[in-house]
Structures are given as C-alpha cells and as structure tokens.
C-alpha positions in Angstrom: 0.0 0.0 0.0 1.1 3.6 -0.7 1.9 5.7 2.3 0.2 9.0 3.1 2.7 11.1 1.2 1.6 9.3 -1.9 -2.2 9.3 -1.6 -3.6 7.9 -4.9 -6.4 10.5 -4.8 -4.7 13.7 -3.7 -1.1 12.9 -5.0 -1.3 10.4 -7.8 2.0 11.6 -9.3 3.7 10.8 -6.0 2.4 7.3 -6.4 3.8 7.2 -9.9 7.2 8.3 -8.8 7.1 5.7 -5.9 6.5 2.8 -8.3 9.1 4.2 -10.7 11.8 4.5 -8.0 11.0 1.0 -6.8 11.3 -0.4 -10.4 14.7 1.4 -10.9 15.9 0.2 -7.4 15.1 -3.4 -8.4 17.6 -3.2 -11.2 15.3 -2.5 -14.2 16.6 -0.3 -17.0 14.4 2.8 -17.2 15.4 3.3 -20.9 13.4 0.1 -21.7 10.2 1.3 -20.0 8.7 2.8 -23.1 5.4 1.0 -23.9 5.5 -0.9 -20.7 4.1 -0.5 -17.2 6.5 -0.6 -14.3 3.6 -1.1 -11.8 1.9 2.3 -11.7 -1.3 1.3 -13.5 -1.6 -1.9 -11.4 -1.3 0.2 -8.3 -4.2 2.4 -9.3 -6.3 -0.6 -10.5 -5.9 -2.1 -7.1 -6.9 1.2 -5.4 -9.9 1.7 -7.6 -11.4 -1.8 -7.9 -9.9 -4.0 -5.2 -9.9 -1.4 -2.4 -13.2 0.4 -3.4 -11.5 3.7 -4.2 -13.6 4.3 -7.4 -16.5 5.8 -5.5 -14.1 8.3 -3.9 -12.8 9.7 -7.2 -14.5 13.0 -8.1 -16.2 13.5 -11.5 -14.9 16.1 -13.9 -17.8 18.2 -15.3 -18.8 21.8 -15.6 -20.1 22.0 -12.1 -16.9 20.6 -10.5 -14.1 21.9 -12.7 -13.5 25.1 -10.6 -13.3 23.1 -7.3 -11.0 20.3 -8.5 -7.3 20.6 -7.7 -4.7 20.2 -10.4 -2.6 17.0 -10.2 -5.4 15.0 -8.4 -7.2 11.9 -9.5 -10.5 12.5 -11.4 -12.8 10.5 -13.6 -14.3 11.9 -16.9 -17.1 10.5 -19.0 -17.2 11.6 -22.6 -17.3 10.8 -26.3 -14.2 10.7 -28.5 -14.9 13.6 -30.8 -11.5 13.8 -32.5 -8.2 11.9 -32.5 -5.3 14.2 -32.6 -2.6 11.7 -33.2 0.5 11.1 -31.1 2.5 13.5 -28.9 6.2 13.2 -28.1 7.4 13.9 -24.6 10.5 13.3 -22.5 9.6 10.0 -20.9 12.6 9.4 -18.7 15.8 11.3 -18.1 18.7 11.5 -15.6 18.8 14.3 -13.0 22.5 13.9 -12.0 22.7 10.2 -11.1 19.0 9.8 -10.5 16.5 8.6 -13.0 13.3 10.7 -13.3 10.1 10.2 -15.3 7.6 12.6 -16.9 5.0 9.9 -17.6 1.4 11.0 -16.7 2.5 14.6 -16.4 2.6 17.7 -18.7 5.9 19.1 -17.4 8.8 17.8 -15.5 8.9 18.1 -11.7 12.6 18.3 -11.8 15.1 20.3 -14.0 16.0 18.2 -17.1 19.0 20.2 -18.3 20.7 18.7 -21.3 20.7 15.1 -20.0 22.1 12.8 -22.7 20.2 10.0 -21.1 16.8 11.5 -22.0 14.4 9.1 -23.8 11.6 10.5 -26.0 8.3 8.5 -25.8 4.9 8.9 -27.4 1.3 9.1 -26.0 -2.0 9.4 -27.9 -4.1 12.5 -27.8 -7.9 12.2 -27.7 -10.2 15.3 -27.8 -13.3 14.2 -25.8 -16.5 16.1 -25.2 -19.7 15.5 -23.1 -21.8 13.0 -25.0 -24.1 15.0 -27.4 -27.6 14.8 -26.2 -26.7 13.2 -22.8 -29.7 13.6 -20.5 -29.2 14.8 -16.9 -30.4 11.6 -15.2 -27.3 9.7 -16.5 -24.9 11.7 -14.4 -23.0 9.3 -12.1 -24.1 11.0 -8.9 -27.7 10.8 -10.0 -27.9 7.2 -11.1 -28.8 5.9 -7.6 -31.6 3.6 -6.8 -32.4 1.2 -3.9 -32.9 -2.5 -4.3 -35.7 -3.8 -6.4 -37.3 -5.6 -3.5 -38.1 -2.3 -1.9 -40.0 -1.3 -5.0 -41.6 -4.4 -6.2 -44.0 -4.7 -3.3 -45.9 -1.6 -4.3 -45.2 -1.6 -8.1 -48.2 -3.5 -9.4 -50.7 -2.0 -6.9 -49.6 1.5 -7.9 -49.6 0.7 -11.6 -53.1 -0.8 -11.3 -54.3 2.5 -9.8 -52.6 4.5 -12.6 -54.2 2.4 -15.3 -57.6 2.9 -13.6 -56.9 6.7 -13.6 -55.9 6.5 -17.3 -59.2 4.9 -18.1 -61.0 7.8 -16.5 -58.8 10.4 -18.1 -59.6 9.0 -21.6 -63.2 10.2 -21.2 -62.5 13.4 -19.4 -60.9 15.5 -22.1 -62.8 14.5 -25.3 -64.0 18.1 -25.4 -60.4 19.4 -25.5 -59.5 17.0 -28.4 -62.6 18.0 -30.3 -61.6 21.6 -30.0 -58.1 20.7 -31.2 -59.4 18.8 -34.2 -61.6 21.7 -35.1 -58.7 24.1 -35.6 -58.1 25.5 -39.1 -54.8 23.7 -39.5 -56.3 20.4 -38.4 -59.3 20.9 -40.7 -57.1 21.6 -43.7 -55.1 18.5 -42.9 -58.2 16.3 -42.9 -59.3 17.8 -46.2 -56.0 16.9 -47.8 -54.4 20.3 -47.7 -50.8 21.1 -46.6 -50.1 23.3 -43.7 -46.7 24.7 -42.9 -46.3 25.2 -39.2 -43.8 25.9 -36.6 -43.5 24.4 -33.1 -41.5 24.7 -29.9 -41.7 21.0 -29.1 -38.8 19.4 -27.3 -35.3 20.8 -27.0 -33.6 21.7 -30.3 -29.9 21.4 -30.9 -27.9 24.3 -29.8 -27.3 26.5 -32.9 -23.6 26.7 -31.9 -23.1 23.0 -31.4 -20.8 22.8 -34.4 -18.4 25.2 -32.7 -18.7 24.5 -29.0 -17.6 20.9 -29.5 -14.4 22.0 -31.3 -13.1 25.1 -29.7 -11.7 25.9 -26.2 -15.0 26.5 -24.6 -15.8 28.0 -21.3 -16.0 25.2 -18.8 -19.0 26.8 -17.1 -21.2 25.7 -20.0 -19.3 22.7 -21.4 -16.4 20.6 -20.3 -14.3 19.1 -23.1 -11.2 17.3 -22.1 -7.9 16.4 -23.8 -7.2 12.8 -22.7 -3.7 11.5 -23.0 -3.4 7.7 -23.4 -0.4 5.6 -22.6 0.6 2.0 -23.6 -2.7 1.2 -25.2 -3.5 -0.5 -28.6 -5.1 1.9 -31.1 -7.9 -0.6 -31.8 -9.2 -0.2 -28.2 -10.3 3.4 -28.8 -12.5 4.5 -31.7 -14.1 7.8 -32.9 -17.6 8.4 -31.4 -17.2 5.7 -28.7 -18.1 6.7 -25.1 -15.6 6.1 -22.4 -14.9 6.7 -18.7 -11.3 7.8 -18.2 -9.6 7.9 -14.8 -6.4 9.8 -14.4 -4.4 12.8 -13.3 -6.1 16.2 -13.9 -3.9 19.1 -15.1 -5.9 22.3 -15.4 -5.0 25.8 -14.5 -7.5 28.5 -15.4 -5.3 31.2 -13.9 -2.1 30.3 -15.7 -0.5 33.0 -17.9 -0.2 32.5 -21.6 3.6 32.4 -21.5 3.5 29.5 -19.1 1.1 27.7 -21.4 3.3 28.2 -24.4 6.2 26.7 -22.3 4.2 23.7 -21.5 3.2 23.1 -25.1 6.8 23.5 -26.2 8.1 21.1 -23.6 5.6 18.4 -24.6 6.8 18.6 -28.2 3.2 18.4 -29.5 1.6 19.4 -32.8 0.5 22.9 -33.6 -3.2 22.2 -33.2 -2.7 22.0 -29.4 -2.0 25.8 -29.3 -5.8 26.2 -29.7 -6.4 24.1 -26.6 -4.5 25.8 -23.8 -4.5 24.2 -20.3 -6.3 27.2 -18.9 -9.3 26.5 -21.2 -9.3 22.7 -21.8 -8.3 20.4 -19.0 -5.9 17.6 -19.6 -6.3 14.1 -18.2 -3.4 11.7 -18.1 -5.2 8.4 -18.2 -4.4 5.4 -16.0 -7.5 3.3 -16.6 -10.4 3.6 -19.1 -13.5 1.6 -19.9 -15.9 1.7 -22.8 -19.4 2.6 -21.8 -22.6 1.3 -23.3 -26.2 2.2 -22.5 -26.3 -0.4 -19.7 -23.5 1.5 -17.9 -25.9 4.5 -17.4 -28.6 2.4 -15.8 -29.2 1.2 -12.3 -28.5 -2.5 -12.3 -30.9 -3.5 -9.5 -32.5 -6.4 -11.4 -30.9 -9.7 -12.3 -31.2 -11.2 -15.8 -33.2 -14.1 -14.2 -36.1 -11.7 -13.3 -39.5 -13.5 -13.6 -41.3 -13.1 -16.9 -44.4 -12.1 -15.0 -42.6 -9.0 -13.6 -41.3 -8.2 -17.1 -44.8 -8.4 -18.5 -46.0 -6.0 -15.7 -43.1 -3.5 -16.5 -43.9 -3.8 -20.2 -47.6 -3.1 -19.7 -46.9 -0.2 -17.4 -44.5 1.4 -19.9 -46.9 0.8 -22.7 -49.7 2.4 -20.7 -47.5 5.4 -20.1 -46.7 5.8 -23.8 -50.4 5.3 -24.7 -51.4 8.1 -22.2 -48.9 10.6 -23.6 -49.9 9.7 -27.2 -53.6 10.6 -26.6 -54.7 7.0 -25.9 -53.4 5.8 -29.4 -52.5 2.3 -28.4 -51.3 1.3 -31.8 -48.9 4.3 -31.9 -47.7 3.3 -28.4 -47.0 -0.3 -29.5 -44.9 0.9 -32.4 -43.2 3.4 -30.2 -42.2 0.7 -27.8 -40.7 -1.4 -30.6 -38.9 1.6 -31.9 -37.3 2.4 -28.5 -36.1 -1.2 -28.3 -34.5 -1.2 -31.8 -30.8 -1.2 -32.5 -28.4 -2.1 -35.2 -27.4 -5.7 -34.3 -25.7 -6.6 -37.6 -24.9 -5.5 -41.2 -25.5 -7.4 -44.4 -23.9 -5.6 -47.4 -25.3 -2.0 -47.2 -28.2 -3.0 -45.0 -28.3 -2.2 -41.2 -30.1 -5.1 -39.6 -32.2 -4.5 -36.5 -33.1 -0.8 -37.0 -36.7 0.3 -36.9 -37.1 4.0 -37.8 -40.6 5.4 -37.2 -42.5 8.1 -39.1 -45.7 9.3 -37.2 -47.8 11.3 -39.7 -50.9 13.5 -39.3 -49.1 15.9 -37.0 -50.0 19.6 -37.1 -48.9 22.6 -35.3 -51.4 22.0 -32.5 -50.8 18.3 -32.1 -47.1 18.7 -32.2 -47.1 21.4 -29.5 -49.0 18.9 -27.3 -48.2 15.4 -28.1 -44.8 16.0 -29.8 -43.6 18.0 -26.7 -44.8 15.3 -24.3 -43.2 12.6 -26.4 -39.8 14.4 -26.5 -39.9 14.8 -22.7 -40.7 11.1 -22.3 -37.8 10.1 -24.5 -35.4 12.4 -22.6 -36.5 10.7 -19.4 -36.1 7.2 -20.8 -33.1 7.2 -23.1 -29.5 8.1 -22.1 -28.9 10.3 -25.2 -31.5 12.1 -27.2 -31.6 15.0 -29.6 -34.3 16.9 -31.5 -34.0 18.7 -34.8 -36.7 21.1 -36.1 -36.2 20.6 -39.9 -36.6 23.7 -42.2 -35.3 24.7 -45.6 -33.0 27.2 -44.0 -31.7 24.6 -41.6 -30.9 22.2 -44.5 -29.2 24.9 -46.5 -27.0 26.1 -43.7 -26.4 23.3 -41.1 -23.1 21.4 -40.9 -24.5 17.9 -40.5 -21.4 15.8 -41.4 -18.1 16.3 -39.6 -15.3 17.6 -41.8 -11.5 17.7 -41.6 -9.9 21.1 -41.3 -6.3 20.7 -42.5 -5.3 24.2 -41.4 -5.7 23.2 -37.8 -5.5 19.4 -38.4 -8.7 19.1 -36.4 -12.0 17.3 -37.1 -14.8 19.9 -37.0 -17.8 18.1 -35.6 -21.2 18.0 -37.4 -24.7 17.7 -36.0 -24.8 14.0 -36.9 -21.7 13.0 -35.0 -23.5 11.0 -32.3 -22.6 8.2 -29.9 -24.3 4.8 -30.6 -27.6 4.5 -28.9 -28.6 8.1 -29.4 -32.3 8.8 -30.1 -32.9 11.5 -32.8 -36.3 13.1 -33.3 -36.8 15.1 -36.5 -39.8 17.5 -36.6 -40.8 18.1 -40.2 -44.0 20.0 -39.4 -42.0 23.3 -39.8 -40.8 22.3 -43.2 -42.2 24.7 -45.9 -41.8 24.8 -49.7 -38.5 26.3 -50.8 -35.3 25.7 -52.8 -32.4 23.7 -51.6 -28.9 24.9 -52.4 -25.9 22.5 -52.8 -25.5 22.3 -49.0 -29.2 21.5 -48.6 -29.1 18.8 -51.2 -26.0 17.2 -49.6 -27.6 17.4 -46.1 -30.7 15.8 -47.4 -28.7 12.9 -48.8 -26.8 12.6 -45.5 -30.1 12.3 -43.6 -31.4 9.7 -46.1 -28.2 7.6 -45.7 -28.4 7.8 -42.0 -32.0 6.6 -41.8 -31.5 4.0 -44.6 -28.1 2.6 -44.0 -27.2 4.0 -40.6 -24.0 5.6 -41.9 -22.7 9.2 -42.0 -20.2 10.2 -44.6 -17.4 12.3 -43.0 -15.9 14.9 -45.2 -12.1 14.7 -45.5 -12.0 17.2 -48.5 -10.3 14.8 -50.8 -12.5 11.8 -50.0 -15.5 10.8 -48.0 -15.3 8.2 -45.2 -18.6 6.4 -44.2 -18.7 5.9 -40.5 -21.2 3.4 -39.1 -23.9 4.6 -36.7 -26.6 3.2 -34.5 -29.2 6.0 -34.2 -32.9 5.6 -33.5 -34.8 8.0 -35.7 -38.3 9.3 -35.1 -39.9 11.6 -37.7 -43.0 13.7 -36.9 -44.7 15.0 -40.0 -48.0 16.1 -41.6 -47.8 13.5 -44.4 -45.4 10.8 -45.2 -41.9 12.2 -45.1 -40.3 12.6 -48.6 -36.9 13.3 -47.2 -36.6 10.5 -44.6 -38.1 7.2 -45.8 -38.7 5.5 -42.5 -39.1 1.7 -42.0 -42.6 2.2 -40.4 -45.0 4.9 -41.5 -48.0 5.2 -39.1 -50.8 7.9 -39.1 -51.2 9.2 -35.6 -54.7 9.1 -34.2 -55.1 10.5 -30.7 -58.5 10.5 -29.1 -57.9 12.6 -25.9 -55.5 15.0 -24.3 -54.7 13.5 -21.0 -53.5 15.7 -18.1 -49.8 15.6 -17.5 -48.9 13.0 -14.8 -45.5 13.1 -13.1 -43.9 9.7 -13.0 -42.0 8.7 -9.8 -38.2 8.4 -10.2 -38.3 4.8 -9.1 -40.7 3.9 -11.9 -38.6 5.8 -14.5 -35.5 3.9 -13.3 -37.4 0.6 -13.8 -38.4 1.6 -17.3 -34.9 2.7 -18.2 -33.5 -0.6 -17.0 -36.2 -2.5 -19.0 -35.4 -0.6 -22.3 -31.6 -0.9 -21.9 -31.6 -4.6 -20.8 -34.2 -5.9 -23.3 -32.5 -3.9 -26.1 -29.3 -5.8 -25.4 -30.8 -9.3 -25.6 -29.7 -11.7 -28.2 -32.4 -13.4 -30.4 -32.9 -16.4 -32.6 -35.6 -18.1 -34.6 -36.2 -21.8 -34.2 -36.4 -24.1 -37.3 -40.1 -24.6 -36.6 -40.8 -20.9 -36.5 -38.7 -20.4 -39.6 -41.1 -22.7 -41.5 -44.1 -20.7 -40.2 -42.5 -17.4 -41.2 -41.7 -18.7 -44.7 -45.2 -19.9 -45.3 -46.7 -16.7 -44.0 -44.5 -14.5 -46.1 -45.2 -16.6 -49.2 -48.9 -16.2 -48.6 -48.5 -12.4 -48.1 -46.5 -12.1 -51.4 -49.3 -14.0 -53.2 -51.9 -11.6 -51.8 -49.8 -8.5 -52.6 -47.2 -8.7 -55.3 -45.8 -5.3 -54.4 -44.3 -6.7 -51.2 -40.5 -7.0 -51.4 -37.5 -8.0 -49.3 -37.5 -4.7 -47.3 -41.1 -5.4 -46.1 -40.2 -9.0 -45.1 -37.0 -7.8 -43.3 -39.0 -5.2 -41.4 -41.6 -7.8 -40.3 -38.8 -10.1 -39.1 -37.3 -7.1 -37.2 -40.7 -6.4 -35.6 -41.0 -10.0 -34.6 -37.6 -9.9 -32.9 -38.5 -6.7 -31.1 -41.9 -8.0 -30.0 -40.2 -11.1 -28.5 -37.5 -9.2 -26.6 -40.1 -6.7 -25.3 -41.4 -9.7 -23.3 -37.8 -10.7 -22.3 -37.8 -13.7 -24.6 -34.9 -14.6 -26.9 -36.9 -16.8 -29.3 -39.7 -15.8 -31.5 -43.0 -17.5 -30.5 -46.2 -18.0 -32.4 -48.0 -15.7 -30.0 -45.6 -12.8 -30.7 -45.6 -13.4 -34.4 -49.4 -13.1 -34.4 -49.2 -9.9 -32.5 -46.8 -8.5 -35.1 -49.2 -9.5 -37.9 -52.1 -7.8 -36.1 -50.1 -4.6 -35.6 -49.2 -4.6 -39.3 -52.9 -5.1 -40.2 -54.0 -2.2 -38.0 -51.2 0.0 -39.6 -52.3 -0.8 -43.1 -55.9 0.0 -42.2 -54.9 3.4 -41.1 -52.9 4.0 -44.3 -55.8 3.0 -46.4 
C-alpha cells in the first residue's frame, strides 16, 4: 500500500514516482520502460477496484471543474470527438545520477537540463466532449436507486391505480381534443391540404453545437477534455465511442499564456494544441479507461433471471404510459415501444439489420405542440442520449451535418450527426415549408437519407468521404409521409384525448430505463419450426400482394424480434408473431 505522502487521490503523481523508483531500485533499466508499465497502472487498479476507491474519485464536469485541484485523480465520461494523433514527450531522463520520469505529467517536476540519457516517448491524444444529447439523469451521482425488493411490493398496486386513472382520463378530455381537431390547420389537414407550421416542441440542438464541440469553450457551460493515453492498442479506442477515463487532472484556469506556451513546447506536441491551452481545456493523463454502453448509465438493480411475470408487468406499465402521452393511441404506443427497443445488431452488405425508424404522420402545429412535446420529454426521461432537430429549408441549407476535416488546424470539425451509438434523434418536419435547396441543402438531405436508410454518416475529408457506421434511433414527426426521410414504419397518428400531465415517480422511471436498456441488449434467434411458419406466411403475403418485397419482409422479421425481446424472450414465438401481424394489419388499415 502507498503511504500518506503518496495518496492515490490527492497525490497520484507521487504514487507514480514511488512505483518508478521501486522499479529502478530493483535493477530494471528505465530506458526500456517505453510502452511498458512498471507497476503504476496496477497500483491504481488495485486502489480503484480492489480497495473500493472508485467511489471516492470526483467527477470532472462543468459543475466541479472550478473546485477540483490540479494533479489530483479524477474521472471523466465523454465521447471521443477527435483523435489528434501522437504527442512526443521526455519519458525518462537523468537528474544527476537519479532517473526521473515525466509519464502521466505535462511538465517535469525536476530540471531536465541537457541530459544525454533522456528518452523521448509517445502518447496518444484524444479530444473528448460530453456525449451529445446526454440527459441529466445519466450523471454518475444521480444514477442511484435502492434494491428492487423495496420497490416491487408496491409496483403492481400503484400501476393498477394508474391504469384505472388513465381509463377515467380517456373520457375526461374529449371536449379538448374535439376543439383541437376543429382548428383551421387540423381541418385543412383532414381535407387533404398542406399546412406549414412551426413548433417549440422538445429541446432543439444548440445552434452553436458545431463550434462549441471544437473550440476551447468556457468550462462553465461545457467541459471538453484532452485525454492522454499511454501504452494502449489503437484498436481499443475509436471515434464516437463513449468512455470513462480515470487519471491525473492538469488544469490551471489562472495560468498566464507564457506558461502555457512553455508547457506546449516542452511536450513537443503538434501545432493544433496551441488552440487548446490548459487554462481552457483540462488535460487528463489516463491510468484506466472503460468503454461505456447504454447499460452503464442504468441502475443494475434487477438480475437477468427476473421473472417473466414481472417483465410483463413492467412492459404493460410502460406501454400504458406511452399510450397516455400519445392521446390513448394504443397502436402508436405499440410501435413506439418497438422503436425504442430497436438497435443495429448486424450489417448485411449495405443494410443495417435491426433498426426500426418510425414516421408518425398526421401531426399539425397544434398536435405537435401537445403530443410532440410530451413525447420528447418522455424520450429524454427514458433514453440516455436524445436530440431533436426542427427541420426547415433554412436549416438544411446552412447546417453542418457531417463532420469535416480542417487541414489548417489538423482538427475534425464536428457535425450535428456526430453521435454516440444509442442516441435517439427526433426530427420535426412540421416546420418544413416549400422552398429551394442549395448545394449544401441537397447534400444534407442525402446525409439524412443515408443515416435513416443505411445507418452511416459520410465524414468529409475534403479529398475523399469516409462512411462511419452509426446506431441511431430515428423518429420523424410530419404532416404527411416524409419525402426526405423514408422510415421503416409509417403510421398515421390518431389521438382521441388530451390526458392531463402526470409526473412519474423516479423509481418507476428507473425501472423503465432498466427495462429498455436490458431488453434492447438481448440476443435473439428463430427456431427451425418458427422459420417454416414465417416462410409460409411470407409466401402467402406475397401471393396476396405482389408489391411486397424483401424490405417489407425484413421489417416484419425485425418487428418479430423486437416483439419477443419486449417480453424478455430470446426466441420468436407464435404468440408474438401473431401480435406482429395484427399490428401490421392495423397499420395498413390506417394507411388506407
């Protein structure tokens, strides 16, 4: 164990020096330490995971940045927005007869002089930002929930009362929905006319998102971080992945510019780091990192062996909630549940297998301001990352959707569509009016089509385009079927009431979040017996409608998989397949 002078939390660099001195004293040659670990990382792994120190490590975010002390141990969660290549630094050198190390530090703690024994090493530079669209409930300090046993005893009784209240609410506000349907815009929509509306539903993307993710921003509003990685394979870290990094913080908001320039010179880094001075962008010298998925933002209070009866109850409660906020449109709620459970679980040629984009039509200004707003709030409360884009001609003509490489600064300028996997994106087309698209608008339209169709975004490297795979859930709200975004499922929205807003308890939300995250990650298969049933049904469907193609069949199979996992089952059953066929029948009736 490390003594008090080398507290892993308050003095991590002291612990690094201790392990280095011990390694040198044992006879090891410091000149051979490049790319190896002399025990420092293992010391911190033991402190964090074996000795329970992880919970003591403060989180680096905009609220804590001013109170954290430099050269202390911190943890940072963020998305890799740009990879800045490698940085050279003086790894080890001799101070007289004593070997010193600069590993995990910006500058030397001791004078280097002109030591002929100095060894230059490399470390990787990652520019990381808060995950775009990350919702507040995912913050580490806020993801706290008691054991499930304290909640299960009242769960079903409370949900039973809520369903009874919903049944009453469905009859209470018919007068309000009638008034809504009698509005001029709604009347024009029913008569087949087109209305161009604007809405304030949901939270739109910050208009400066393309710049705040790339410049040295004020840490009071955002907290990017320059993460320095040591002794790690390049394949472990990829663009747009979300990680938690734990390491030494170096950040000095009061340092003079001359001192910053000296730091940059001593680190022998590339020119682009001059735009990221330590007084504006904190550095984190990483000891340990871990890739994060959706599950890592959830409260793991249930075991995978949870009873199917409890899962069915959770599913029914969530479905009732979605039905309530969607004006008692049960069919729309069913499709919304499948949509929220969808993810890309494979790729065949150019096809992304498993996605289920949803286009809810028959939205107007009035319905979007009510139901669209409530739906966006529900998604924010249920999904770890969510974004909303109000689509207009001006937006298409001016927005930077795809990231592009700036060779002047050797930086990747982020685009609106640079998301972490698992992000939910709502696009509001009700504000889209007739107009002309310029070259940027045409390119942005194609980018959105490729995203919804193939789940890929073409990054612009000036001399070539590089398609980056994505896993984004897309929901489109529109008056008629979207011509820009051809969704997998098109469903006319048919609300019959405007239910009063009901606050959902935090414990209930946590259960639903766990349900969506856990069911979404389930594997799935189709037995040979069910395979024969599916083949027969699809052949019959093709005989009845020759227009059906492989895309429709693939979508039905995806819906079958999602219906099964919504009940916590990994194999498609006849019951769930019949439910899918019934949903499809109801959808087609609405379309007709």
